[in-house]
C-alpha positions, 0 to 999 in steps of 0.5 A: 496594881491596886495597892500602888493606886491606894498608896497614891490616894493616901499620899495625895491626901497627906500632900494636900494637908501638908500643902495647906500648912505650907501655904498657911505658913507662907501667908503668915511670913508674907503678912509679917514681912509686910507689916514689920519691914524693919524687924526682919530681912524683908527680902529674905522673908518675901523670898520664903513666902514666895517659895512656900506659895509656889511649893504649895501650888506644886504639891497640890498639882502633884496630888492631882497627878496622884489621884488621876494616876490612881484612878487610871491604874484602877480602871486600865491595866496598860502601859499608859497607866503604869507610866502615869503611876510611875511618874506620880510616885516618882515626883513625890520622891523628888519632892521628898528629896527637895524637902530633905535638902531644904529642911537640912539647910535650916537644921543648923539655924534651929535650936536643939540638940539635933534638928536634922534627925527630926527633919530626916524622919519627917521627909522619910514619912512623906517618901515611904508611901511613894517608894513602896508604890514604886517598888510594887509597880517596878518589880515582880507581879505588879510590873507583869500586871500592867504589861499583860493587862491581866492579874498574875495567877496566884502562886503556891 
């Protein structure tokens, strides 16, 4: 479905921007840990830097998957395009859930009245597009569009 493919492109752009921020933050943590080993727990800092770098790479690869699935869905209306678009959106939901759990674990360490609510809204922002995209291709006319290879007839 065209709307789901467009959502995949929009999500890919958002994920690429977020990945740059994650990679930048991981690089800063890595530099600080290397330059000031006595001022913080070096092992924890190195672990966070490694986690951030790996996440940035995984997120960039997921953005590539989103773009590829979106292009394929716009050019082919078959089961393969449907599965790839389903996997791309589904992986984004899984990444959002990961971030929800990871950021929620940091909420207790963050000063302020309720940092957990902010983190929840942040992850919901990244999950909204893929959830809508999944809904569009899993139910109704969107599913039939990929099953039959033709656009559904207008109703009413």
